[in-house]
C-alpha positions as CSV (number, residue, x, y, z in Angstrom):
1,X,23.4,-3.6,93.2
2,X,23.9,-5.7,90.1
3,X,25.7,-9.1,90.0
4,X,29.4,-8.9,90.5
5,X,31.2,-7.3,87.5
6,X,33.6,-9.4,85.5
7,X,36.9,-8.1,84.1
8,X,39.0,-9.2,81.2
9,X,42.3,-8.3,79.6
10,X,42.2,-5.6,76.8
11,X,43.5,-7.7,73.9
12,X,46.7,-9.5,74.9
13,X,47.8,-6.6,77.0
14,X,48.0,-6.9,80.8
15,X,45.4,-4.2,81.3
16,X,42.2,-5.5,82.9
17,X,38.9,-3.7,82.1
18,X,35.3,-4.3,83.0
19,X,33.1,-6.1,80.5
20,X,31.2,-2.8,80.0
21,X,32.8,0.6,79.2
22,X,30.8,3.7,80.0
23,X,30.9,6.1,77.0
24,X,30.7,9.7,78.0
25,X,29.8,11.5,74.8
26,X,26.4,12.0,76.5
27,X,28.0,14.0,79.4
28,X,29.3,17.6,78.9
29,X,27.2,20.5,77.8
30,X,23.9,20.6,75.8
31,X,25.4,23.7,74.0
32,X,27.3,21.1,71.9
33,X,24.4,18.7,71.2
34,X,20.8,19.0,72.4
35,X,20.8,15.6,74.0
36,X,23.9,16.0,76.1
37,X,23.5,16.1,79.9
38,X,25.3,18.8,81.9
39,X,27.8,18.0,84.7
40,X,25.3,18.0,87.6
41,X,22.8,15.8,85.7
42,X,25.5,13.4,84.5
43,X,27.2,12.8,87.9
44,X,24.7,10.0,89.0
45,X,25.8,7.9,86.0
46,X,29.4,7.9,87.1
47,X,28.3,7.0,90.6
48,X,26.1,4.1,89.4
49,X,28.8,2.8,87.1
50,X,31.5,2.8,89.7
51,X,29.1,1.2,92.2
52,X,28.4,-1.6,89.7
53,X,32.1,-2.2,89.2
54,X,32.7,-0.5,85.9
55,X,36.3,0.7,85.9
56,X,36.5,1.7,82.2
57,X,35.4,5.1,80.9
58,X,35.7,6.4,77.4
59,X,35.7,10.1,76.2
60,X,37.3,12.2,73.5
61,X,38.6,15.7,73.1
62,X,35.9,16.5,70.6
63,X,33.0,15.6,72.9
64,X,31.3,18.8,74.0
65,X,34.5,20.5,72.6
66,X,36.5,19.3,75.6
67,X,33.9,19.7,78.3
68,X,33.3,16.0,78.4
69,X,36.9,15.4,79.5
70,X,36.5,18.0,82.2
71,X,33.4,16.4,83.5
72,X,35.0,12.9,83.5
73,X,38.1,14.2,85.2
74,X,36.2,15.9,88.0
75,X,34.0,12.9,88.5
76,X,37.0,10.6,88.9
77,X,38.7,12.9,91.3
78,X,35.5,13.3,93.5
79,X,34.4,9.6,93.4
80,X,37.5,7.5,93.1
81,X,39.9,7.3,96.0
82,X,42.8,5.9,93.9
83,X,43.5,6.9,90.3
84,X,45.0,3.4,89.6
85,X,41.5,1.8,90.1
86,X,40.1,3.3,86.9
87,X,40.9,3.0,83.2
88,X,40.5,6.4,81.4
89,X,40.4,6.4,77.6
90,X,40.3,9.5,75.4
91,X,40.9,10.2,71.8
92,X,42.6,12.6,69.4
93,X,42.0,13.5,65.8
94,X,39.1,15.9,65.4
95,X,40.2,18.4,68.1
96,X,38.2,21.2,69.5
97,X,39.0,24.1,67.1
98,X,37.2,23.3,63.9
99,X,39.3,23.5,60.7
100,X,42.2,25.6,62.0
101,X,45.5,24.4,60.5
102,X,47.3,21.9,62.7
103,X,44.4,21.6,65.1
104,X,43.1,18.3,63.9
105,X,44.5,15.1,62.3
106,X,47.3,12.8,63.4
107,X,50.4,14.9,62.8
108,X,53.1,14.8,65.4
109,X,52.3,18.4,66.3
110,X,48.6,17.9,66.8
111,X,49.0,14.6,68.7
112,X,51.5,16.1,71.2
113,X,49.4,19.3,71.6
114,X,46.1,17.4,71.9
115,X,47.4,15.0,74.5
116,X,48.7,17.9,76.7
117,X,45.3,19.6,76.4
118,X,43.4,16.4,77.2
119,X,45.6,15.9,80.3
120,X,44.9,19.4,81.5
121,X,41.1,19.0,81.0
122,X,41.1,15.7,82.7
123,X,43.3,17.0,85.5
124,X,45.4,13.8,85.3
125,X,49.1,13.0,85.0
126,X,48.5,10.2,82.5
127,X,45.9,8.7,80.1
128,X,45.4,4.9,80.3
129,X,44.3,4.4,76.7
130,X,45.0,7.1,74.2
131,X,43.2,6.4,70.9
132,X,43.4,7.8,67.4
133,X,39.8,8.7,66.6
134,X,40.1,8.1,62.8
135,X,42.7,7.3,60.1
136,X,44.4,10.4,58.7
137,X,45.2,10.0,55.0
138,X,47.2,13.2,55.0
139,X,49.8,12.2,57.6
140,X,52.4,9.4,57.2
141,X,51.7,6.4,59.3
142,X,55.2,6.5,60.7
143,X,54.8,10.0,61.9
144,X,51.7,9.1,63.8
145,X,53.2,6.0,65.4
146,X,56.4,7.8,66.4
147,X,54.4,10.5,68.1
148,X,52.2,8.0,70.0
149,X,55.4,6.0,71.0
150,X,56.9,9.2,72.3
151,X,53.9,9.9,74.6
152,X,54.2,6.4,76.0
153,X,57.9,6.7,76.6
154,X,57.3,10.1,78.3
155,X,54.8,8.5,80.7
156,X,51.8,10.6,79.5
157,X,50.1,7.5,78.0
158,X,50.0,3.9,79.2
159,X,48.5,2.2,76.1
160,X,47.4,3.2,72.6
161,X,44.3,2.3,70.7
162,X,42.6,3.1,67.4
163,X,39.1,3.7,66.2
164,X,37.1,3.1,63.0
165,X,39.1,2.6,59.8
166,X,39.6,-0.1,57.1
167,X,41.3,-3.3,58.1
168,X,44.2,-2.7,55.6
169,X,44.8,0.7,57.3
170,X,45.0,-0.8,60.7
171,X,47.2,-3.6,59.5
172,X,49.6,-1.1,58.1
173,X,49.9,0.5,61.6
174,X,50.5,-2.9,63.2
175,X,53.1,-3.9,60.6
176,X,55.1,-0.7,60.9
177,X,55.0,-0.7,64.7
178,X,56.5,-4.1,64.7
179,X,59.0,-3.3,62.0
180,X,60.2,-0.2,63.7
181,X,59.9,-1.4,67.3
182,X,57.3,1.2,68.2
183,X,54.4,0.9,70.7
184,X,51.7,-1.4,69.3
185,X,48.0,-0.7,69.5
186,X,46.1,-2.8,72.0
187,X,42.5,-2.0,71.0
188,X,40.2,-1.1,68.2
189,X,37.1,0.9,68.9
190,X,35.0,0.0,65.9
191,X,31.3,0.5,64.8
192,X,29.5,-2.8,65.5
193,X,26.0,-3.9,66.4
194,X,23.2,-6.1,65.2
195,X,22.3,-3.6,62.4
196,X,25.9,-2.9,61.3
197,X,28.0,-6.1,61.1
198,X,30.4,-5.2,58.3
199,X,33.3,-5.4,60.8
200,X,32.9,-9.1,60.9
201,X,34.4,-9.4,57.4
202,X,37.9,-8.2,58.0
203,X,38.5,-5.9,61.0
204,X,37.4,-8.3,63.8
205,X,39.2,-11.4,62.4
206,X,42.3,-9.2,62.1
207,X,42.0,-8.1,65.7
208,X,41.5,-11.7,67.0
209,X,44.5,-12.8,65.0
210,X,46.7,-10.0,66.3
211,X,45.5,-10.0,69.9
212,X,43.8,-6.7,69.7
213,X,40.8,-6.0,72.0
214,X,37.6,-4.7,70.3
215,X,35.6,-2.1,72.2
216,X,32.7,-1.4,69.9
217,X,31.0,2.0,69.8
218,X,27.2,2.2,69.2
219,X,26.5,-1.4,70.3
220,X,22.8,-0.4,70.5
221,X,22.9,1.5,67.1
222,X,22.4,4.9,68.9
223,X,19.3,3.5,70.6
224,X,17.7,2.2,67.4
225,X,17.8,-1.4,68.8
226,X,15.6,-0.3,71.7
227,X,12.8,-0.9,69.2
228,X,11.1,2.5,69.6
229,X,12.1,4.2,66.4
230,X,9.7,5.5,63.8
231,X,10.0,4.6,60.1
232,X,9.2,8.2,59.4
233,X,12.2,9.3,61.5
234,X,12.9,10.1,65.1
235,X,11.5,8.5,68.2
236,X,10.4,9.2,71.7
237,X,13.6,10.7,73.2
238,X,15.5,13.9,72.6
239,X,18.4,12.1,71.1
240,X,16.1,10.1,68.7
241,X,14.6,13.3,67.5
242,X,17.8,15.3,67.1
243,X,20.6,12.8,66.4
244,X,21.3,13.3,62.7
245,X,24.0,10.5,62.6
246,X,21.4,7.9,63.5
247,X,19.2,9.0,60.7
248,X,22.1,8.6,58.2
249,X,23.1,5.2,59.6
250,X,20.1,3.2,60.5
251,X,16.8,3.9,58.9
252,X,16.8,1.4,56.0
253,X,13.9,-1.1,55.7
254,X,16.4,-3.9,56.5
255,X,17.4,-2.1,59.7
256,X,13.8,-2.1,60.9
257,X,13.5,-5.8,60.1
258,X,16.5,-6.5,62.4
259,X,15.2,-4.3,65.1
260,X,11.7,-5.9,65.0
261,X,13.3,-9.4,65.2
262,X,15.3,-8.2,68.2
263,X,12.0,-7.2,69.9
264,X,10.5,-10.6,69.1
265,X,13.5,-12.4,70.6
266,X,13.4,-10.2,73.7
267,X,9.8,-10.9,74.3
268,X,10.4,-14.6,74.1
269,X,13.3,-14.3,76.6
270,X,11.3,-11.9,78.9
271,X,14.1,-9.3,78.5
272,X,14.3,-5.8,77.1
273,X,15.3,-5.3,73.4
274,X,18.4,-3.4,74.3
275,X,19.5,-6.1,76.7
276,X,19.3,-8.7,73.9
277,X,21.1,-6.5,71.4
278,X,23.9,-5.9,74.0
279,X,24.1,-9.6,75.0
280,X,24.5,-10.4,71.3
281,X,27.5,-8.0,71.0
282,X,29.0,-9.4,74.2
283,X,28.7,-13.0,72.8
284,X,31.3,-12.3,70.0
285,X,34.6,-13.6,71.3
286,X,36.4,-10.7,69.6
287,X,34.6,-8.2,71.8
288,X,36.3,-7.1,75.0
289,X,33.9,-4.4,76.3
290,X,31.1,-2.6,74.4
291,X,31.0,1.1,75.0
292,X,27.5,2.0,76.3
293,X,26.1,5.4,76.6
294,X,23.2,6.3,78.9
295,X,21.0,9.3,79.4
296,X,18.7,7.7,81.9
297,X,19.8,5.6,84.9
298,X,17.4,2.8,83.9
299,X,19.3,2.5,80.6
300,X,22.6,2.0,82.5
301,X,20.9,-0.5,84.8
302,X,19.5,-2.4,81.8
303,X,23.0,-2.6,80.3
304,X,24.4,-4.0,83.5
305,X,21.7,-6.6,83.6
306,X,22.5,-7.6,80.0
307,X,25.8,-9.1,81.3
308,X,23.7,-11.9,82.9
309,X,21.8,-12.7,79.7
310,X,23.0,-15.7,77.7
311,X,21.7,-16.2,74.2
312,X,21.3,-19.7,72.8
313,X,22.6,-20.7,69.3
314,X,18.9,-20.5,68.2
315,X,18.5,-17.0,69.6
316,X,21.6,-15.7,67.8
317,X,20.5,-17.3,64.5
318,X,17.1,-15.7,64.8
319,X,18.7,-12.3,65.5
320,X,21.2,-12.5,62.6
321,X,18.8,-13.9,60.0
322,X,17.4,-10.5,58.8
323,X,20.8,-8.8,58.3
324,X,21.6,-7.5,54.9
325,X,25.0,-6.0,53.9
326,X,25.6,-2.3,54.6
327,X,27.7,0.3,53.0
328,X,30.7,1.2,55.1
329,X,29.6,3.5,57.9
330,X,31.5,5.4,60.6
331,X,35.0,5.7,59.0
332,X,34.7,9.5,58.3
């Protein structure tokens, strides 16, 4: 059993979440991605997370084409005695039906239909945090906000959140929500880690100013910050060998310099590289709860132990020294 879990408010909302969120893209069906665990294999991760005090779970309709939501829903029904004790987050935008008309994006039609399908797959009466997975340039912002507001008023959704986009796009949502007295976003799920820090320029200061909680995805750079990636590509795990997105995002020389420095700091602190990388993300005051994925129980245990690791000013300076600006990644 790890040290007692701490909880914090999600942005300036009254919702309290654990300082770590378990991301569930890894749980569903390997028919979707080679590295995904099936339901039986994934169940121990939910058990361990709940045992450690994690109450925050993030999924999306697109993960395993909906199977991830089914796996999350059954796990919660089997393992949690009271639905009110967990915070379930899911997302809409990509959908599960490829490029069929009206089956993706942020139109009123798709949002309403996608929410109903997610509720059926989860087997729940409501979603705690319903997030737009990306910005939709083809749908008026007002239409998206009004649809989300309707879901909240109907009791299907408790809070709404957003994910990767430009700060000006998110600011437009916030401005129009206030102007039209519509439900306001409480969270931003953005791409942020030691290797990709472009969110520090505008998005995270905007969130701090507006009272929005940041729940970063890929805080360990899809495992790159574990320090076991090859410059020639791939690594020692199934995901490292088959995750195309990681190859597009993180294999620059500058990225390896950051990862190698992270390993050096971890050795000095007698910690694992992923623990140092996660502790660094947690040290940012804009961050509410990083979203961690795990395909091995020891990975989840390591993430829990990172909550107890405090980095000094000197540690953080050493970790940040090798960073070089990146092109924008993760908005599409």
